[in-house]
N, C-alpha and C positions, 0 to 999 in steps of 0.2 A: 943707734942702729935703726934702720927703717922697719916699719911693721912688716911681719911675715905675710907673704902673699897667700891668700886663701884659695884653695882649688876651686875651679869653676864648677858650678853644679851641672849635672847631666841634663840634657834636654828632657822635657816632659815626655815626649814620645818614646825616647830611649828608656826612661825609667819605667814606663808602662810595659815595655817588652821584657824587662828583667824577670819578673815572676813567671810569665808563660814560658820563657826560654829555659828557666831552671827546671820546670817540669818536663819539657820536651827533651832536654839534653840527654838524660839517661837512655831513653828509647832511641834517640838519634844515634847515640854512641853504639848501642847494641846493633842497630841496623847497619852501621858502617862496618863494624867488626865482623858481623855474621853474613852480610850480603855484599856490600860494596867492595870490600877487600878481596873476598874470594872471586867475585866477578872480574875484578881487575886482573887477578892472577890467572883466571881462565882465558881472558883476552890475550894476555902475554903468552900463555902456553900455546894458544892456537897459532902463534907466530913462530913456533919452534918445532924442531924435530926431537922427539923424546920417546924412548922405548920403555921408560919406567925404571931403568937400571943405570945406564951410563949417564953422564952429564948431558943436559940438553944442548942442542946447537941451534943457532939462529936460522930461521927458514924464511923470514919475511912473510909475504903473502902467497908463498908457493902452495901451502896447504889449501888455501881458498881457490887458487887457480887450478889445482888438481881436482877439486870438487867439480869444476865446470867440465872436466873431461872424464868424470867417473860415471859410467853408465848405471852402475848399481845404485849410486846416490840418487840419480834422477828417478830410478824405479821406486826407491824408498820414498822420495818426495811425492811422486804420483800416488802411491798407496796411502801416504799420510793425508794428502788432499782429499782423496776418495773417502777415506775413513772419516775425516773431519766433516766434510759436507754431509755425508749420510747421517752421522750421529747428531750433528747440529739440527738437521731437519727433524729426524725422528724423536730425539730427546727433548725437543721443544714442543712440537705439535702434539705428540701422544700424551705427555703429562698434562698439557693444558686442556686437552679435550676430556681426559679422564677426571681431572680436578673439577672442571666445569660440571661434569655429570654428577660427581659426588657432592658438589656444592648445591645442586638443584634440589636436594632434600630426599633423595632416594633412601630406602630403608637399608640399614647395614653399612652405611658409609664409613663408620669407624672401623669396622672389621676389614673392609676393603682397603682402607688406608694402611692398616697394619700389615696386611698381606703384601701389598705393593712395596712397603718399606722394608720388609724383612731381607731381601737380597742386599740392601745397602750395608747392612751390618756385617756381611760376609766379606772377608778380604778379597782383593782382586786375584791374588795367587790361588786361594782356595777355590773360588768360583771358576777360575780358568781350568784348574785340574778337574773339577766336577764336570764342566761342559766338555772337556777333552774326552772324558770317559763316556759321556752321553753321545758324543759324535763319533765314537769309535766305530769303524765301518762293519766289523764282523759281529761284535757282541754288544755294541752300544744300544741304549734304549731308543734312540731316534730311529735308526734303521730297523731295529726290532719291531717298532710300532708300524713302520711302513710295510714290512713284510707281513705282519699280522693282519693288516687290512687289505692285502692283495696288491700293494704298490711296491713290492720288492724290486721290480726292475727300475724304479725311479730312485732307489736308495744310492746316493753318490758317496764318494770318498770325501766327506765334508772337509776335513782338514788336510787332506793329501792331494786335492785337486786344485789346480791353479784358478779355475773359475768359481769355486765354491768356498775357498778358504777365507777370503775377505768378507763376503756376506755372513759367514759363520761367526767370525769374531765381532762383527757389527751387531749381530743378534745378541751375543753375550753381553756386549757393552750396554746395549739398550736395556736388556733385562736387569743388569746390575744397577744402573743409574736412574731408572725410571721413577722409582719411589722417592728418591732424594728431590728431584725436580718437581714431582707431584706435590710434595709437602710444601715446597716454596710457593707454587702456584695456588694451592689451596689456601694458604695463609693470606696471599694477596687478594684472592677472591672474597675473603671474609670482610675486607675493608671496602668493597664496592658498595656504595649506598643503594639500598633496595629501591629508593625512589626513582633512580635512573631506569631500572628495569620496568617499574610500573608505568612510568611516563612513556617508554618505548612501546609497551604493550597496549596502552591506550591509543597510541598512534597507529596501531595495527601491525607492528613488527612481529614477525614470527620468531621462534627460538633461535634459528640460525642468524637472522638479522640482528637480534639482540646480542648474540655472541660477537659478531663481527664489528658492530657499530657502538656497542656499549662496553662489553667485557675487554676486548683487545685494546681499544684506546685508553681505557682507564688504568689498566695494569701494564701498559706498554713499558714503563721503566723496569719493571720486574722481568718482563720478557727479554728486554735487552740484556739485563744482567745474566740471565740463563743462557742466552746465545753466546755471550762473551765467555762465560765459564766453560760451555761445551766446546767452543773453539779452542781455547787454551788446552783443555784436556785432550782434545783430538790431536793437536799438533805435537804434544809431548807424550802421546800414548806409548806405553811400553809393557806394563805388567802383564795384562791378560794375553797379549799377543806372544810375549816371550814364553810364558808358561804353556800356552796351547800349541804353538807352532815353532817358536824360536826364529821366526821370520821366514820359515820354509813354507812349502817345498821350493827349493831353488830360488829363494828370495821372493816368492810369490806373495808373501804377506809381510815382507820387510817394511818397516817404517823408519823414519829418521832416528827414533829412539832405539829400536832394535839394531839397526845398522851401526849406530854409534857404539853400542855395547859390544857388538860382534868385533869391531875393529879394536876396541880398547881392552876387552877382557875375555871375549867369548871364543867363538869357533876358530879364530885365526891364531889362537894360542898366545900365552904370555911372552914367549920368546920373540914373537913378531908383533908385539904391541906397538901401535902408532898412536900414542896418547895425544900428541899435538894435532894430528889429523882428526881424531875423534872429538877433540875439544873444538875444532873448527866447525864440526857438524853441530855441536851443542850451541855454539854462538849463532849459527843459522836458525836453530830452533827458537832461541831467545828472541832474535830479531823478528822472525816471522810472527811469533806470539804477540809481540809488542805492536808491530805494524798493523796486523790484521785486526787486533782488538781496538786500536785507535781508530781505524777506518770504520769499524762497526759502531763504535760509540758516537763518532761524528755523524754518520748517516742516521743513527737512531735518534740523536738529538734534533737533527734537521727534520726528521719525520714528525717528532713530537711538536716542534715549533710550527710546522705546517698545519698540523691538526688543530693547534690552538688558534692559529690565524683563521682557519675555516670556521671555528666555533665563534 
């Protein structure tokens, strides 16, 4: 008999991949089971009609085409964009300015950081209920203060007026999240070399110029991360708006998240649930989050590259 053929050894590059792949495999399997599979099920459900009780029926892209004719959906989309733009601007600029002030060495910075961070540890539902009571038009503390200082005629129906409800929930969101992003910026500012500020000061730069031309370019990657996080949180906002207004009055504060919940489980009633239609809105939220975040990251990297070329 001829000699038994020996198996061919694996290529060196493939052998080097075995150990890393064995470590990555459990996490990859967990991601597939907990994220990829449910996401695929959601995409499939968005192509069906289903009320949660009877067997689903195939709908194709009719749920998505119906969205294009849904006036309330576009109102919710506009409110979501309005909320996102305002919170991205405010929750990026304000924490950065306050963190820069605290990093400048003022007395009591530790106390201020603690005070700013305290709202972060409160759940969104609890803070929403708290602010709903503060904004209550008749007995709330906000209008009570306005009346006490002689400005009672300017006390509006904060959460019941179409013109004031979105600014009110934006105020609550900024109050809730400011401390979280402040801590991120403060940690980033700690890594900025003091020699850069000293060199800029020797060149005659004032504090504002040092902030614009030293602080911002140096921590730009962190600023970009905060912008992306704020954008994603804005697009999928739900908790505080649902607790405070449930998307009212008359959908004046409805966002994509609250409209999705209303169709699937909320005011329209379980007997009229349109889970396929609601899932189509969820897919829109997912796509918007991915696309907008990718655009922001790409623009941010281009800005970082341009600044490096200028240097």
